[in-house]
N, C-alpha and C positions, 0 to 999 in steps of 0.2 A: 579473465588468466587461465593460460591452462596449462597443469603442470604434465611432462611429458618421459612417461619412466620410458629407458632402454637398459641395456646390460650396463652400464655406470650407476644404475639405483636401485633400491631393494625397498621395497617398502615393508615395515616389518610391525606384525602383529601383533603386540604384546600382549600379554593377561596379566588379570588379576595378582597369580600370588609374584609373577617377577615383577610385578611394581605395588603391588599392596597396598594401590589404592583401585582407580578405575581403569579398563582395559581402555588404551588409544590405539590411534593410527599414526607411526610414525615413521620419520624418514630425516637424512640427512641435509641438514638444509645448505652446504655450501655446496654438496653436490646436486642438491636442485637447480639455485641458480646457477652453477656449473653448466646446467645439461639443457638450460631454459636458453640461456644464451646460444648455446652452441647450436641448436636447434632451431631455435625461432629466430638468432640472429633480433634480437631485442636489447636496448640499449640500458647501463644500468641507472640511468635518469628514468626511464618508465618505470623499474622495476619498484623504484623508490614509492611508488601511488598505487603500487598494487597490496592489494591485504591475506592474509593467510597464507604467508612465507616463514610462516614460524616452524613449519614442519613436527605440529604434534595438536590431534584432534581429540578429543573424549570423544568415544565410540556412542555414547548414550545424549549424545549432545546432537546425534543424525537423527532430524525427523523425515528425511525423503531420499532416496537415492534414483536417480535414470539414468536409461540407458542411452548413449552420447554416441554421434557421428566424430569423426576425426577423416580428414581427406576421405570423405564420403563414406568411410567403413565404420562397421561399427566395435572399434576399439578404445570407448571411451566410456566413461562414467563422470555422472555431476551428482557431488553431495551437497545436502540442503541442511547447515546447520542451526540449531537452537539460537545462535546466537547471530544471524539473522548472516551470516556468512552463506558461500553458495562455493565449490571447489570441482573445480573438473581435472579431468583424469585422463594423457593418451598414454595405451599400452599397447604391447605389441601385436595381440593379436585376441579374436574377440574371446577364445579358450580363458586367457587370461582374465579377462574381465569377468566372463564364469566363476573364476575361482575368488576373485577379488568379492563379489559377489557375496557367495557362501561363505566369507570369512568374517560377514558386517552384519550389524544388526537386524533382524526384520520388521524392517518400518514402509517394506513397498516403496509407495510414490507418496508417501503425505495419506492425511486424512481429508483431503479438500474435494477429492474426486467422485469418492462412491466406492473405490475401489479396495482390496482386503490386503493387509499391510505384511504381506508374504514376500522373500526373494523372487519369488517368480512373477511378483509382481513388478520387480523393479528390471527383471528381463524381459515383457513384452515388447514386442514393439510397437512403435506409435500406433500403428491401425489397432493393433489389439485395442493398446489404452484407449481411443478413442470410441471404441465399440462397445465396450465394458463400463465405460464411464457412465455417469448420470449427469454431466453436465448439459449435453445438447438439450435433452428436455427439460433442464432448469430455463437457459433461453429459452428456447421457445414460450415455456408460460412465463415469460419476465421476470424470474427468480432473480435471475445476474442481470449483470448489467452488458453493454455489449464491449466496454473497458474490458471487463472481467471473462468474457469470455473469448473475444480474440486474446489476450494473453493465454486461455486455457488452452485455447490450436495452437499456441505457438511454443508453448513449454512440451507440449507431448507430441507437435511432429520438428523435434529435437535443435528449437530455439534456445539459443541461449545467450546471456550478459556479459557471457565469462570465454565466447569467440566473438571479432568483429567481422570473421568471413558467415556466422550462422547467427545476426542479431535478428531478434524479434523484427518483424515486421507488421506495419500496419499502413492502411488505404488514406491517401487523400482523399478529404470529405467533400468539402468546398472549390466551387468555382470562383465566387467572387470574393477578390482580395483587392479592390478596388474604389468600392462604395463607402457613404461617410456613416452609412451603418446597416446593420445584417438581420433581417427579418428569416427566418431558421423554420418558417409557414411559408417559403416560396421557395418551389422546389427546383426552379431555373439556378438557384444559389449552390444546386448542391450536383456533386459529378454523378455519372451515369455509371456507376458500380457492378454494372452486368460484364464493363467492358475492362481489359488490361490499360492500363494507364498511356502503352505504345499505342492504341487502339482509339482514345476517344474520339478525336477528328475522322472522316471521311479520307481526307488526305493521306492521313500518316498509316491510317490503317491500310488503305491504297499502295504504299510504300515499301510497308514491310509484308505484304502479303505477295507483291510483286517480285521481291528480293528472296521468299520463300520458293515461291513456283521455275524461279529460274533460275533455281542453287543446281549448281553443275561441279560436283565432289566427288568423288569413289572414298575418299577419307574419309571427310568428315558430312555428317548427315545434313538434310537442310535446314534453317532456324529464324527465325523473324525477325527476332532480337540477335545483336552480339554481346551486347553489354548483358545487364541484371539489373532485377528491382533492390539489390541490396546486395551493396557490397562493404567492402573494410573502411574505402576511401569515400561513397558519400556517407555511411554514421558517422565517420570522424571529422568528414565537413559539415556536419549538422552540429556536432559537439565540441568543437577546435578552443573554445572558448571556454573551456573547464577542462581541469586536470583528474584524471590522468589523461583525457582525449587531447590536451594539445603536446602535453610532452610526446605522443603516440604520431599525430600527425606530424611533426616534425621531425620523428624520423622517418617518418614515410616519406617521405620527399626531401631524404639527402642532407638534414638538417635545418631547413629554413619551413616557413610558412610556404604554401602554395604561391600561383601566382595570385596577385588580386583580384582580376577577373573572374576567378575560379572558384573563389571562397564562397561560401553561402552568403550574401549582402543583404537581401529583401524577400521575405514572404513571396512575394509578385513576383520577382525575378526569378525563382525557386521553379514556381508556375508554373509559368510563360514557358521556360526552358526545355520543362517536359512535354509540351504540347507543341515544342518545334524542331528542338535538338533532336537527330535522329541515335546517338551517343547517348541521351539519357532518359530514360523510361523508371528513375527511381521513384521509390514509395516512400512511406514516412516510418518513425518510428516510433515508440510511445513516447518518449519525452517531449514530444510534442502536446501530449494533452497530458501531462500534468509536470513540465519541469519549468518554470518560467525562468530560472535562471541561466537556461543555455542561451537565451536571446540577447544574453546582455556581456559585453567584457570586463568584466568587472574586476578583474586581474590588466586590463589595460594593455593588454599584447599589440605591440606594433603592427598590424595586419597589411599597412600598406594602401598607396590611394590606387581605385580602379583607372582603366582608360580616359574617363572623361573627367580625374581628375578628384572624384568624390571618393574622403576617407572613408577605408573598411573597419568600421567598428560595432555597435551593438547591431543585429538582425533589425531589419526594416521593416514594423508590423504593416498590417492592415490597415486603412483612415478607423477603421470601425474598429479597432482595439486600443484602449486609451492607455496601457500597461503592457509590461508581457504578462501580469499576474488576469490581466480581463481577456488578452487575446485566447490563454490556456482556458480559463473557465467556459468562455463563447464554443472554444475550440469542440472542449470536450461534452459541451450542451450538444450540439451538432451533431457529435458520434452517436449519444444517446437518445436523437430523435427519431420520431418516427419513420419520417422521411428514411433515414436510414437504416434502420430496422426491418423494414420492408422489402426491402434489397442487400441488406449485407451477407443474408446466402449465398448470393449469387456470387461476391467477390470471395467469398470461399471455396466457393469450386473454382475459383481459377488459380487460387495460391493453395491449398490445400487439398483439392477435392478431384473430381471427375474430368475436369477441366484442363488439369496440370499437364499430361501428358498424351498423347498418343491422340485419336484421329479426332476426337474432341476437342483438343487442344490446339489442333489447326484450323481449324471452325471458328476457333474462337480468337484467333491471328496471340496465341499466346505460346510459342516455342520458342523456348532458348538452347544456347549454345550446349551439344551435350554431355560436355565436361560439367557442366551444373547439377546432371541427375545425378540421383541416388544407382548404383547399380549401373552405371558406366564404366566404371576404373574396373579393370581388372589385371590382375598380375602381367599377364602376354601381351598387354598394350604397350611398354615401353622393355626394348633389347637393352639400353646403356642407360651409366646413371645421369647421362645427361639429360635422356628423355622422360627420366622418373623425376628428376630437379623442374622440369619443364611444366610436366601435368602437375605436381603437387604445387607451383608458383601459379600454374592456373586457376585448380582450386579454390587456393587460400585468397587470392586477389580478386577475381572476378566473378563471383557470386555462388551461391550453390543452392538450387532448390530446395524445398523444406520437404519431409517425407512425404508421402500422399495418404491422407485419411480417408477418403472415402472414394468408391469406385462407381460411386452414382449421386446424383445431385441431391445436395443439403435439406433437409427442411426448412422452409421459412420459419420466421417469428409469428407467435399467433397475433392477429391483431386487437390491437387495442379494442375498438368496439366488441368484438367475439369476445373480448373479457369481461366485456360489461364496464367497462370503468367509468369512474377515475381508481386506476388501481392505487390500492394503498402499498406500496413496494414491501413495508415491514409488517402486514398484514395484511394473509390473503384471503381471509376471511370478509373484509372488508368489500363491499360496492356501492358505486356512485348512485345517486338518488336515492337511496334509501332514507327513509324518513328518521330525522335526528331522534336520540333517544337521551333522553335526561335524565329518567329516573336510574339511579347507581343501586346498588344492592350490595351488601357483603354475602350474599345468599348464592351458592354457584348454581340451587336446582330456583334463580328465582321466574316469575313466569313473564310471559309473552311480552317486549316492549322495553324490560327493564336491560340493563346493561352491567356484567356482573365487574363486581370491583377489584380493582386489581391488587385487592389488600386479604387478609385475613385474621379473623382476630386470633388476640392472646389465648392461646390452649386455659391461662388461670383464668383469662375473666369468660372465658367460655364457659368452664365450669362449673363458677363461684358462686353461691346462694348470696343473696341481698345480707344476711344477716351476717355473715362470716367477712374478715377484710381480708382484700389480697395481701397477700404478701409481696411484698417490695422486692424488687433484685437492683442490686447496683453496680457500678463497675470499678468496684475494689474499692480502690481509699479513693479519698478527696485530694483533686489535684492540686499542683502548686499553684499558691495564691498568688505569685506574679503575672499567673497566665488569665487570661480572657478565653472565658470555653466559646470555641464558635463551631462550626460544622467542620473545619479543618483537622479539630482534631480526633477524627470519629471514621470510620469505615467501612465497610463489610463486604464477607465474601459475594460471591452471584445467587450464593443459594441462599444467604440470611442467615446460614448459623451461627455465624462467627463471627464477632463486632472487633476488630482493629481500633484501639483507645489510648493516647498519647496526651501527657501532661502529668503525671504523675513527677513527685518531688525526689523521687531515686533513682530520674535519672532513666526509666524503663517506658518501654512501648508495651503492649497485654494485649493478650488475645483471649476474647472471653466468650465463653458459648451464651448463644442469646436465650435457650432453653431453660437452663440452670440459673444463667447468672454469673457462674463459677468460673473464676478467670483459671484457664487452662494452657496458659504461657507466659512468663515474663522474658523477656529479650531488652537486652543490655549492650549499647553500642555507642554510646554517645558521652561525653564528659560534662553536659547541663541535660535542660529540662527539654521533652521532644515537645517542640512546640507543635509541627502539624504533618498529618499522616497520609498518604496516598496510594492506590494501589491501579495497575498496568491493565487492561483486558486480561480474559484467559483463556488458556490452552485449552483443548480438547480436554484434558483430564483435571482441568480449573487449578493448574497451575500460572501464578501471576509473578507480577514483581510487586515488593511493597517496598516505596521509600520513605525513608523520615526524613525531618530536618530539625536542628537543635537549638539552642542559644549557644551551644557553642561553634556556632557559623559553622558547621558542618554537615552533609547532607550523605547516607548510608543509605543503599539501596541492599534488596534481600530478596531470597526465592521462596516464596512460599506454594509450601507442597499438598496440593487441594485432597490428595490421597488421603495422607496422615493425618493433617491438620494442623500443622506445624510448621513455624520459621524453619526452613530447612538446612543441615549444617554444611562443611566444606564440600564433602561427596553424595548432600544428598538422603544419608539411609538414615532410618530410624535409628531413632536413640544417639542421636550424634548435640551436639551442644551448637544454638544456632551461629551461623558465621556468616559478615555478609558478604555478598557477592560484589562489589567496588565501595570504597569511599573518596567522595567525592568533597573536594577544597576550590575556594577562590574567594567567599565573602566572606566580608567585614563586620557584618552583623548580623544579628541573629535573624535563624529562616521564619519566613512567613505563608511562604505560599509553596505547593509542587507541584506536579500531574508528571507523569511517566507512561510513554508508550514502547510494549514489547515489540508492535509490530517496526515500527521506527527504531528501535533502539536509540530513544533518545529520553533524558532524564532533564527535564524544566525545575528554575530553582528559584524562588525571590527571596529577596530581604527586606529586613526595615529602612534598609537607606536607599528602595528603588533600585537595586544591581537586579539585571537578570541571566542566570549562566543555564547555558546550554552544553550539555555531558551527554555524551555516549554510554550505554550501560558499563562499556567497560573501561569506563574513568576518562575517556579524551576530553580535555574542553573542546566544545565546539566554538561560542560565539559569547560575547560577552553586550548585555545590554542596559545602558545606565537609562531610567527613567525617573519622572518628578514624582518625590511622594513616597509613600511603603506601599508595595505588592503585597495587595490582598488577597487577590487571587489568582487562575490559572488554569490557561483548560486550553487545549489542544488538539485540532480534529484529524483525519485520517490524511487530510490532503496537507499536514504540517502547519497550517494557518495558526499562529499561536493567537489568544486573546488573553491580554493583561490586564489584571484592573489596580489602578494603584489610587490611593487613597479612597477607595470604595465609593469614588462620584465619576472615576476618567476611565472609559476603556478604549485601548489602543488593542488594534491585530498587528501583528506582526509575519512573515516569511520564516521560513526555517533559517534561514540565510541572516536574519535579522533584518531584513528591511521592514520600515515602517510602513502599513498600507492603509491603515483608517485610524483615525485618533477621535474620539465622540466625548464630549462632555455631557452627562446625566444629571437631572435634575432633583436627583435622590440616592441615598444613601445604601449601596446595593452591598446586599449581605450574603449572596450565594451564586453561585452559576454552575452550569451544566451545560455539554453540549451532547447533543443527538445521535446517535450510533453513525450515521450518515457524516456527520462531519456539519452539512449545510447551515443549520440550526442550532444558535442560545438558545435559554430560556435563563432569566434571573429574577430574582426572588431579593426583596427591599424593607428598609426600614417602615415604611408608608406599606406594608402590604397589601403592595402591587407585584404579581407576578406579568414580566413581559418576555415574548417572543422577539429575536433577534436575529436577522440573516447574520451569516459568519462575514461571506464576502460576495459584494461591499459591505462592509459595517453600517446595518441599518434597522433600526425599529419597525416591526414588524405590526404588531399586534399587542397589546396591553390589557390583560382581564380586569373585572370590575376589582374595585381594594376592596380587601380584608379587614375585618376589625382586631388585629394583630400583626405584628412584624411577622416576616418571612425569613425562616433562620436557615432552612435549606428546601431546595427544590431536586427530582431527578425525574426524568422521563421515561414510562415503562418501554419492556423489550418492542412492544408491538406498536410505539410511538401513537398509542388510542389515546391514552391521558397523561398529562402534568400530576404530579403529585408534589405539594407543599407542606412544611415541616411549621408551624407555627410556633411563636415566643410563647401564645399559652397550651402547648402542649396540644392544642391538634393537628389534624393533619386535613389537610382540603385538597381536593381532587377536581379537577377540570376535565371536560373532551378536550382534544385538542385535533387537530384536522392541518397537517404539515402541506397535504397535497392541495392546498389553498395557495401555495404561496410557490409552487413548482413552478418553474417557466413556463415549462408545455402545456401546463394543466389547469394552470390558474384562469384560462378565458371559459372553464367551464361554472367556476363558480358566480353565481348572484351575489350581485354587489350589496354590501352591509350585511349578509346572511350571519345570523346571530353562531358564535361558533361554540359558545360553551357556558353552562350554566354550573356554579359550584356547590359539593353539596359535602358538608363538616361532618367527619365523622367525631365520636368520643374523643377527649384528652388520650392520651399513651399514658400509659402506667409508665412513672418510674424506673428505671432498670439498672 
């Protein structure tokens, strides 16, 4: 959604003295709606689905500021907020853009791209952002995925989800949409990424080249393609089964859906049309690699019947895809395959690089209509208001080419063999083929052939004398007698300096210093005993969400300030009383399990009567799931696959829209669950002493370690993914070697069958704290 500012709208920067709170960006809501409707002719129906029209944003919530184009002019800004909201503002001139940037916080373009957080960075051109970023090197070294790198290129090149005419663009990857099975090691199943979509076949390349060479118009420069690979119509055609895109699609076609024969009907038909229709050279959008919901007509829209009588409903998938989720999984695996990695740089040259325009674009059959390019629109081009309107309509409706990022060839990605693969994508020091080292040591200066444990000895144990008893540290008072103590009563900060503990009879949860055992903060926010606690992933400054559930049937969301080491108050200032960010309701039984994701802005809660609720961090209820039995564990992957454990014996995975994916009964009582950082695997610990590795989707048991002599009460995977830790009922900690690459779809064939994977080493029992 773009907010367009003209003489009717003023952006007000209010300072702290005026507001007595935090500085905010403020504007009049009614005038904003009026201006958006006047300028863009969007109906109120569409605006109902648009976020961020509340007219006020806290400046401290701004995390990144990007210079953006509107109508091919650098007169827009896009602000990314901590609340996962992105707002795009279009102004009347570049000077106004600079003035606004210098009134906003010095956040640059965020912290992900290795660039300084300064206002100068926010005003950098796309080419400067690319040149000074470290993302290209990371991609070459395979430290980031192809998907993440393409999103980076789209973001710095001005592509945005807030403007349909500049929507992010992804390549067609596959050519095989007819086989029953898909082999990702067969090159013929993949598209040639060195050629634009309009020149994949020799016949089409000749047709477009003939158009270019025979063009004879003094006013309009020659071009190969009169249409574009990314337009609002193409984007909406992919996403029309979801809101708000359905309403936008209807608005685009004068209050109705388009003719059924022109609506996206199947993946195969869309691919075939790109190979034969001279008016269709569209590429893909990112959602085809992560959003299975786009393929289902869940809202049951009446999309009509095609000329042959076939009803248009869900998008028809290739035979090799068992479901939309399976299609997305295979499509993403194809994108990350080595066959794509080794030639993706050539597609980047066409879309973002030196083959985008000029002589190289002509040679590559890659020239589009001149009004799609940056720098081609000038004030002198139009002499009348009608001409101005026609040019603006052309730009908004028929595609815009991304800003050019490179004037030379993009470097290729390093070969797997060159890196001495098998690569451990979480641990760059790992190399395939090295001898398995099973001797584990807690001494950082261990001898050759030993692996340092991901543990450090407690300082009190390390300095204690055999004759002097160690002082035990306790987590404050005893827990409520109604509560069965389990791993969900505790969570630590990423640096392990603090423990969050819940279950106290005074209805509080407490932050305890791990070095001293001192209660640092007691937080009250519930009307009964707090039964479980969880935290989200952390930001650069170690801030995170903390979520608590209680016997009072409520869930409360808090903000942990990693700099001060306290639960934050309303304005996140030192010395404030802790204040909830949201209070989430809807349960009718005691809360028994929680998980929270800051990245997705979701809080998932389960209770004793089997109900699971999915809320946003801003307290909106999204989904309600009714299961069988008590919800004992909840975990969510980065791909929004939710793993729920019922009665400790039934594992069920759901999509973010509450669609059941897999249902597995286990023959053991599971006490604890954790999900790996990439979200591909889950690790469970059971009462019978077994630790098991599972694939998240489809939910499949992959490996079970040898049983231990005590129940496993908690499990964790270290950041490098080289070790799995298990906390035992006996008080001991067990450590297993782990190599998750052996189950990776592309690398598993490199491993010898039945190769021993782990040998546990048990450390001394941990002291009570």
